[in-house]
C-alpha positions in Angstrom: 14.1 -5.0 -41.0 15.7 -4.7 -37.6 15.5 -8.4 -36.8 17.1 -9.7 -33.6 19.9 -11.2 -35.7 20.8 -7.8 -37.1 20.8 -6.2 -33.7 23.1 -9.0 -32.4 25.5 -8.4 -35.3 25.4 -4.6 -34.7 26.2 -5.0 -31.0 28.9 -7.6 -31.6 30.6 -5.3 -34.1 30.4 -2.4 -31.6 32.0 -4.6 -28.9 28.8 -4.6 -26.8 27.9 -8.3 -27.0 29.8 -11.4 -25.8 29.2 -15.0 -26.9 29.2 -17.5 -24.1 30.2 -20.9 -25.5 30.3 -22.7 -22.2 27.2 -24.8 -21.5 24.9 -23.3 -18.9 21.6 -24.6 -17.4 18.5 -22.5 -18.1 17.3 -23.6 -14.6 18.6 -20.9 -12.2 22.1 -20.6 -13.7 21.4 -18.4 -16.8 19.0 -16.1 -15.0 21.5 -15.7 -12.1 24.2 -14.7 -14.6 21.8 -12.3 -16.3 21.1 -10.5 -13.1 24.8 -10.3 -12.1 25.7 -9.1 -15.7 23.1 -6.4 -15.5 24.5 -5.2 -12.1 28.0 -5.1 -13.6 26.8 -3.1 -16.7 28.2 -5.9 -18.8 27.6 -6.3 -22.5 24.7 -8.3 -23.9 25.4 -12.0 -23.6 24.6 -14.7 -26.2 24.5 -18.2 -24.6 25.3 -20.5 -27.5 25.1 -23.8 -25.6 22.0 -24.1 -23.5 21.6 -27.3 -21.6 18.7 -29.4 -22.9 17.8 -27.0 -25.7 18.9 -26.3 -29.3 18.2 -22.6 -29.2 20.7 -19.9 -28.1 19.5 -17.5 -25.4 20.2 -13.8 -25.4 20.6 -11.9 -22.1 21.0 -8.3 -21.0 20.0 -6.9 -24.4 18.4 -3.9 -22.7 20.8 -3.7 -19.8 22.0 -0.1 -20.2 20.5 3.2 -21.4 23.4 3.5 -23.8 22.6 0.2 -25.4 19.0 1.1 -25.8 19.9 4.4 -27.5 22.2 2.5 -29.8 19.6 -0.1 -30.7 17.0 2.6 -31.5 19.4 5.2 -32.9 17.4 5.3 -36.2 13.9 5.8 -34.8 14.6 7.6 -31.5 15.0 11.2 -33.0 11.8 10.7 -35.0 9.9 9.4 -31.9 11.0 12.3 -29.8 10.0 14.8 -32.6 6.6 13.3 -33.0 5.9 13.1 -29.2 7.1 16.7 -28.8 4.8 17.7 -31.6 1.9 16.2 -29.7 2.6 18.4 -26.6 3.7 21.5 -28.5 2.5 21.5 -32.2 4.0 24.9 -32.8 7.5 23.5 -32.1 7.2 21.7 -35.5 6.6 25.0 -37.2 9.5 26.7 -35.4 11.8 23.8 -36.3 11.2 22.5 -39.9 13.8 19.8 -39.3 11.8 18.4 -36.4 8.7 18.5 -38.6 10.3 16.5 -41.3 11.7 14.0 -38.8 8.2 13.6 -37.3 6.7 13.1 -40.7 9.3 10.4 -41.5 8.5 8.8 -38.2 4.8 8.8 -38.9 5.4 7.1 -42.3 7.1 4.2 -40.5 4.2 3.6 -38.1 1.6 1.6 -40.1 2.3 -2.2 -40.0 3.2 -3.7 -43.4 1.4 -6.8 -44.7 3.7 -9.3 -46.3 3.2 -12.5 -48.3 5.5 -14.7 -46.2 7.1 -14.8 -42.8 10.5 -16.1 -41.6 9.0 -17.1 -38.3 7.0 -19.8 -40.1 10.0 -21.6 -41.4 10.2 -24.4 -38.8 7.9 -26.2 -36.4 8.5 -27.2 -32.8 6.7 -28.1 -29.5 6.5 -26.3 -26.2 8.8 -29.0 -24.8 11.5 -27.8 -27.3 11.6 -24.2 -26.0 14.2 -23.0 -23.4 13.0 -23.8 -19.9 14.1 -20.7 -18.1 13.6 -20.9 -14.3 14.8 -17.7 -12.6 14.3 -18.4 -8.9 14.4 -21.5 -6.7 10.7 -21.6 -5.8 9.4 -20.7 -9.2 6.5 -23.0 -10.3 8.0 -23.9 -13.6 9.7 -22.4 -16.7 8.5 -19.0 -17.9 8.7 -16.8 -20.9 9.9 -13.5 -19.5 9.9 -11.3 -22.6 6.7 -12.5 -24.4 5.0 -10.4 -27.0 1.4 -11.4 -26.7 -0.8 -10.3 -29.6 -4.6 -10.4 -29.3 -7.5 -8.9 -31.3 -10.7 -7.3 -30.1 -13.6 -9.8 -31.0 -16.0 -6.9 -31.4 -13.6 -4.7 -33.5 -11.7 -6.7 -36.1 -8.3 -5.2 -36.6 -8.1 -3.6 -33.2 -5.0 -5.2 -31.8 -3.3 -5.3 -28.4 0.4 -6.2 -27.9 1.3 -6.7 -24.3 3.9 -8.4 -22.1 2.1 -10.9 -19.9 3.7 -13.6 -17.9 3.6 -17.0 -19.7 4.3 -20.2 -17.8 5.5 -23.0 -20.1 5.2 -26.0 -17.7 4.7 -27.3 -14.2 1.6 -27.2 -12.0 -1.4 -28.8 -13.8 -0.6 -27.8 -17.4 -0.9 -30.3 -20.1 2.0 -30.5 -22.7 -0.1 -28.3 -25.1 -1.1 -25.7 -22.5 0.6 -22.6 -21.1 -0.4 -20.3 -18.3 -1.4 -16.7 -19.2 -0.9 -14.4 -16.2 -2.2 -11.0 -17.2 -2.6 -8.3 -14.5 -5.2 -5.7 -14.0 -5.7 -2.8 -16.5 -4.2 -4.8 -19.3 -5.6 -4.6 -22.9 -5.9 -8.3 -23.3 -8.3 -8.4 -20.4 -10.8 -6.3 -22.4 -10.4 -8.7 -25.4 -10.8 -11.8 -23.2 -13.9 -10.4 -21.5 -15.6 -9.7 -24.9 -14.7 -13.2 -26.1 -16.2 -14.7 -23.0 -19.3 -12.6 -23.5 -19.7 -14.1 -26.9 -19.3 -17.6 -25.4 -16.1 -18.4 -27.3 -12.4 -18.6 -26.9 -9.8 -15.8 -27.5 -7.2 -16.5 -30.3 -3.8 -15.3 -29.2 -0.2 -15.3 -30.6 2.7 -15.3 -28.3 5.8 -14.0 -30.0 9.4 -14.1 -28.7 12.2 -12.1 -30.2 12.0 -10.1 -33.4 12.5 -6.3 -33.7 13.4 -4.9 -30.2 11.0 -2.0 -30.7 8.2 -4.5 -30.1 9.5 -5.2 -26.6 9.4 -1.5 -25.6 6.0 -1.0 -27.3 4.6 -4.0 -25.3 5.3 -2.3 -22.0 4.5 1.3 -23.0 1.6 2.9 -21.1 -0.3 3.6 -24.3 -4.0 4.6 -24.3 -6.4 1.7 -24.7 -7.2 1.1 -28.3 -3.9 2.5 -29.6 -2.1 -0.2 -31.5 1.3 -0.9 -30.1 2.5 -2.0 -33.5 2.3 1.6 -34.6 4.5 2.8 -31.8 7.0 -0.1 -32.5 7.3 1.0 -36.1 7.9 4.6 -35.0 10.6 3.7 -32.4 12.3 1.1 -34.6 12.3 3.4 -37.6 10.8 0.7 -39.9 7.3 -0.6 -40.4 6.5 -3.8 -38.5 5.8 -6.7 -41.0 2.7 -8.8 -40.3 1.5 -11.9 -42.0 -2.2 -12.9 -42.0 -3.2 -16.5 -42.0 -6.5 -17.6 -43.3 -8.2 -17.9 -39.9 -9.8 -15.8 -37.2 -6.6 -15.4 -35.2 -4.7 -12.1 -35.0 -1.8 -11.6 -37.5 1.7 -13.1 -37.1 4.6 -10.7 -36.5 6.7 -11.9 -39.5 10.1 -11.1 -38.2 9.7 -12.6 -34.7 12.0 -15.4 -33.8 9.2 -17.6 -32.3 5.4 -17.7 -32.6 3.2 -19.8 -30.3 -0.4 -19.8 -31.6 -3.4 -20.9 -29.6 -6.6 -19.9 -27.8 -7.4 -18.8 -24.3 -10.0 -21.3 -23.2 -12.6 -21.4 -20.5 -11.5 -22.4 -17.0 -8.4 -21.1 -15.3 -5.7 -23.2 -13.7 -3.1 -22.5 -11.0 -0.2 -20.4 -12.2 3.0 -19.5 -10.3 4.8 -19.0 -8.0 7.1 -16.7 -9.7 9.9 -14.4 -8.5 8.6 -11.0 -9.5 9.8 -7.4 -9.8 8.7 -6.3 -6.3 11.5 -8.5 -4.9 9.1 -11.3 -3.6 7.4 -14.3 -5.0 4.0 -13.9 -6.5 2.1 -16.9 -5.2 0.1 -19.6 -6.9 -3.3 -18.3 -8.1 -5.8 -19.2 -10.8 -5.2 -17.5 -14.2 -6.3 -18.1 -17.8 -4.9 -21.0 -19.8 -3.9 -20.9 -23.4 -4.4 -24.1 -25.5 -1.5 -24.3 -27.9 -2.2 -25.1 -31.6 1.3 -24.6 -33.0 4.9 -23.5 -32.2 6.9 -22.1 -35.1 10.2 -20.4 -35.3 12.9 -19.0 -37.7 15.7 -21.3 -38.8 18.2 -19.0 -37.0 15.9 -18.3 -34.0 17.3 -16.7 -30.8 15.5 -16.7 -27.5 15.8 -13.3 -25.7 15.0 -13.3 -22.0 15.3 -11.3 -18.8 15.0 -12.0 -15.1 13.2 -9.8 -12.6 13.7 -9.4 -8.9 14.2 -6.7 -6.3 14.9 -3.5 -8.2 17.1 -2.4 -9.9 17.0 -5.0 -12.6 16.9 -4.9 -16.4 13.3 -3.7 -16.4 14.5 -0.7 -14.5 16.2 0.5 -17.6 12.9 0.0 -19.5 11.2 2.2 -17.0 13.8 5.0 -17.2 13.7 4.8 -21.0 9.9 5.0 -21.1 10.0 8.0 -18.7 12.5 9.7 -21.0 10.0 9.3 -23.9 6.7 10.0 -22.1 7.8 12.5 -19.5 7.0 15.5 -21.8 3.4 14.1 -22.3 2.5 14.1 -18.6 1.1 17.7 -18.5 -0.9 16.9 -21.6 -2.4 13.7 -20.1 -2.9 15.0 -16.6 -4.0 18.7 -16.5 -1.9 20.6 -14.0 0.5 17.8 -13.2 4.1 18.8 -13.9 6.0 15.5 -13.3 5.4 12.0 -12.0 7.9 9.3 -10.9 7.0 5.7 -10.2 9.8 4.8 -7.8 11.6 1.8 -9.1 13.5 0.9 -5.9 10.1 0.7 -4.1 8.8 -1.8 -6.7 7.3 0.8 -9.1 3.6 0.6 -8.3 3.8 0.8 -4.5 5.1 4.4 -4.5 4.3 7.2 -6.9 5.7 10.7 -6.5 4.1 13.7 -8.3 4.4 17.4 -8.6 1.3 19.3 -9.4 -0.2 22.8 -9.4 -2.1 24.7 -6.8 -4.0 27.4 -8.6 -7.6 27.1 -7.5 -7.4 29.8 -4.7 -4.5 31.9 -5.5 -6.0 34.8 -3.4 -5.8 32.8 -0.2 -3.1 33.9 2.3 -2.2 30.3 3.2 -2.0 27.8 0.4 -3.8 24.5 1.0 -4.0 21.3 -1.1 -7.1 21.8 -3.2 -6.2 21.4 -6.9 -3.7 18.7 -5.9 -6.5 16.5 -4.7 -8.2 16.7 -8.1 -5.0 15.9 -9.9 -4.3 13.0 -7.5 -7.7 11.5 -8.3 -7.0 11.8 -12.0 -3.6 10.0 -11.5 -5.4 7.2 -9.7 -8.0 6.9 -12.4 -6.0 6.8 -15.6 -3.4 4.6 -17.2 -0.7 2.7 -15.2 -0.6 5.4 -12.5 -3.9 4.0 -11.3 -2.1 1.1 -9.8 -0.2 3.3 -7.4 -0.6 2.4 -3.7 1.0 5.4 -2.0 0.7 8.7 -4.0 2.8 11.5 -2.5 2.2 14.9 -4.1 3.3 18.5 -3.7 2.8 21.8 -5.5 5.3 23.3 -7.9 4.4 26.7 -6.5 5.9 25.8 -3.1 9.2 24.6 -4.4 10.2 25.9 -7.9 12.9 23.7 -9.4 12.0 20.6 -7.3 12.0 17.3 -9.2 10.4 14.1 -8.0 13.3 12.3 -9.5 15.3 13.8 -6.6 13.8 11.5 -4.0 15.6 12.8 -0.9 14.8 16.5 -1.7 11.2 15.5 -2.5 10.7 13.7 0.8 12.4 16.5 2.7 10.0 19.1 1.2 6.9 16.9 1.7 7.7 16.2 5.4 8.5 19.9 6.1 5.1 21.1 4.9 2.7 18.3 5.7 -0.2 18.9 8.1 -1.0 15.4 9.3 -4.5 16.5 10.5 -5.4 17.4 6.9 -3.2 16.0 4.2 -3.7 12.2 4.3 -6.6 10.8 2.3 -7.4 7.0 2.2 -9.2 4.9 -0.4 -10.1 1.6 1.2 -10.7 -1.7 -0.6 -9.5 -0.3 -3.9 -8.1 -2.2 -6.9 -4.4 -2.8 -6.5 -1.5 -4.3 -8.3 -1.8 -8.1 -8.7 1.7 -8.6 -7.5 1.3 -6.6 -4.2 0.3 -8.8 -1.3 0.1 -6.2 1.4 -3.6 -5.6 1.0 -6.8 -7.4 1.9 -6.7 -10.0 -0.9 -5.5 -10.6 -4.4 -6.1 -7.5 -6.5 -7.5 -5.7 -3.5 -6.0 -3.2 -1.0 -6.0 0.4 -0.2 -4.5 3.6 -1.4 -3.2 6.8 0.3 -3.2 10.2 -1.3 -0.6 12.2 0.7 -1.0 15.7 -0.8 0.6 18.7 0.9 0.9 22.4 0.0 1.8 25.6 1.9 4.4 27.0 4.1 7.1 25.1 6.0 5.8 23.7 9.3 8.8 22.0 10.8 12.5 21.4 10.5 13.7 17.9 10.1 16.0 16.2 12.6 19.3 14.8 11.5 19.6 12.6 14.6 17.3 10.8 17.0 16.9 12.2 20.4 14.2 12.5 23.0 12.8 9.0 22.6 10.5 8.0 25.5 10.5 4.4 26.8 9.4 2.2 24.0 6.8 -0.5 24.5 8.0 -4.1 25.0 9.4 -5.7 21.9 10.3 -2.3 20.2 13.8 -1.0 20.0 16.9 -0.3 18.0 15.9 3.1 16.5 17.8 4.3 13.5 17.7 7.4 11.3 16.9 6.5 7.7 17.0 10.1 6.3 16.4 13.6 7.8 13.0 13.4 9.5 12.6 9.7 8.9 13.4 7.0 11.5 12.9 3.3 11.8 12.3 1.1 14.8 12.4 -2.7 15.1 9.2 -4.2 16.3 8.2 -7.7 17.5 7.1 -10.2 14.9 3.8 -9.3 13.4 1.0 -11.6 14.6 -2.2 -9.8 13.9 -4.8 -11.3 11.6 -5.2 -9.8 8.1 -7.2 -6.6 8.1 -6.7 -5.9 11.8 -4.6 -3.2 13.4 -2.0 -3.8 16.2 -2.8 -2.0 19.5 1.0 -2.1 20.3 1.5 0.2 17.3 -1.0 2.7 18.8 0.8 2.5 22.1 4.2 3.1 20.4 2.8 6.2 18.6 1.3 7.6 21.8 4.6 7.4 23.5 6.4 9.1 20.6 3.8 11.8 20.3 5.1 15.0 18.7 8.7 13.8 18.6 10.6 17.0 17.4 11.7 16.9 13.8 10.8 13.2 13.1 7.4 13.1 11.4 7.7 9.8 9.6 8.3 6.4 11.3 8.5 2.9 9.8 8.3 -0.1 12.1 10.4 -2.9 10.6 11.9 -6.3 11.3 15.5 -5.2 10.7 16.2 -1.6 11.5 19.9 -1.8 10.5 19.1 -3.1 7.1 16.2 -0.6 6.5 18.2 2.4 7.5 21.4 1.4 5.7 20.4 3.4 2.7 17.3 5.2 1.2 16.8 2.3 -1.3 16.4 -0.2 1.5 14.0 2.1 3.4 11.8 2.7 0.3 11.7 -1.0 -0.7 11.0 -2.3 2.8 8.4 0.3 3.8 6.3 0.6 0.7 6.2 -3.0 -0.5 5.2 -4.3 3.0 2.7 -1.7 4.2 -0.9 -1.3 3.2 -2.1 2.2 3.8 -5.4 1.4 5.5 -4.2 -1.5 7.5 -0.8 -0.3 8.4 -1.0 3.4 9.1 -0.8 4.7 12.6 -0.1 8.1 14.3 0.0 10.0 17.5 -3.4 11.3 18.7 -5.1 9.5 15.7 -8.7 10.3 15.4 -11.6 10.1 12.8 -13.7 13.2 12.2 -16.4 13.2 9.6 -14.8 10.0 8.3 -11.4 11.7 7.8 -8.5 10.1 9.5 -6.0 12.5 11.1 -3.0 12.3 13.4 -0.2 14.3 14.8 3.5 13.3 14.2 4.9 10.8 14.0 2.9 9.2 11.2 3.9 5.6 11.4 3.8 2.7 8.8 3.9 -0.9 9.9 6.4 -2.3 7.5 7.0 -5.6 9.2 6.6 -8.8 7.2 3.1 -10.2 7.6 2.2 -13.9 7.7 0.2 -13.7 4.4 3.0 -11.9 2.5 5.3 -14.0 0.3 9.0 -14.5 1.0 11.6 -12.2 -0.5 13.7 -13.6 -3.3 17.0 -15.3 -2.4 19.4 -17.1 -4.7 20.4 -20.8 -4.3 23.8 -20.7 -2.6 25.1 -23.6 -4.7 24.3 -21.7 -7.9 26.0 -18.6 -6.6 29.2 -20.5 -5.7 29.3 -22.2 -9.1 28.8 -19.0 -11.1 31.4 -17.1 -9.1 33.9 -19.9 -9.7 33.3 -19.6 -13.4 33.8 -15.9 -13.2 37.4 -16.3 -12.0 40.5 -15.8 -13.9 40.4 -17.7 -17.2 36.7 -18.7 -16.7 33.9 -18.3 -19.3 32.4 -15.4 -17.2 35.6 -13.6 -16.4 34.9 -9.8 -16.2 31.2 -10.2 -17.0 29.5 -10.4 -13.6 29.5 -8.2 -10.5 
């Protein structure tokens, strides 16, 4: 079985893992090292001396695509063959080798019941576990790579394996309680709702470590009801071993390193704050609580972890790897859609790019977005793409060869063909990503479908010229990309949900500025325009479509909002939005000193 210990040995033998025998603190130090090691494309790091804890901690295990391919070298060809067979079954007939590989992969999928489990060898308490704190304002220690297993109370045997944030201490938690922060559209939510409807508690197992394929399976956008353990067996190339205790709880993953067993009980408690993957803190909110019944672990247990923050981080590699696996399935799941790309540098869910088809009215002389609207609604109603806030979509027929992975080319094409009186469609007070604070309230915000098709309507400017006098407080215009410019604005002071009249005045003065159809108003124009990544992160994490969209000659006709260029997004920081993540300067100085010549981190951090 591909246990974590075996993977560690394989990586060490391949020269892709380093042991760190110097003592480091799990509060801020180890997470900071992990982020720096990821940025430097360093090997996986095994911290053998963790302050205040007997367990070694493993960092950067999934830090590069090459490492992921090495870890899954056995199951990856079979996974690709099986997924390709789903999209093109005839390919298995044309390539008998692929068919055989797919069959072997299918045989590794069903979980395997076993009579004993290494994870049950030892007992511990929550207080004995590594107390990882990633950012200075975090509300306590967290498990950052948890494998949470639950069972549908109405359908025995129907399991869900998910990665939901688990807070191990702090706030109002008792010593035998942990916080269970699961976001919208997660499988455990369905199980919890059914348990509450029955008037009872939901048994849950939180696993840490074990076969790495479980970690990928836990974050895969699989259809509801499809057991993630099946996919983990496929990707890992070996059946996942499970052990059933004589109780109503879900099974135990036998080869995990840790297993925390308990029940999600009635009554939430405050969870957070936590430095999250959008690059800001997610704030303190009420979330479910799990009452812990037992903590068990292997004799040789290792605690794998990651740290999230402004992208790119280690979870970026997960996203790319998942896209590599699932990209061919997109046309099968979304009819007519050729490609999708959740933009990592914009925080993933805030910005989704898509290329679709425009086939409804092929006889029309001028192509308009018709089928694209249908496809966009499908994307916003199915799987993880439903959490997108800004959905930007074009037609493959207008730009053969265009890929939405080529973000500059995609944006250029979109801005060249958009009709701003027609192509912007808003959904107000919609369900949004829990971690996105740009909207009206927690879980609530708006969405924009920006779908354009047809002929080129404008050329994009590569410099800023012809600016009229700007309103008081606005200035320092900068070009972020062809056709895209940014302007600094005064500090945002409007109440939540209200628009700023000064933004309307700004757009009126800039009406029909040649070749500059997209404007972002920001707090720091130099930072935002420094590179495309800064522009995408600043603009799409801080703007809510309904609250923060403006345009020249803006008007509403038959409840459709329209404008003429420039279309402007207010991407200034708002009073209700959390702070961006920043490191503790003292921790930074200490780690950098230890990375010097002869230090324990020499050559390992960027």
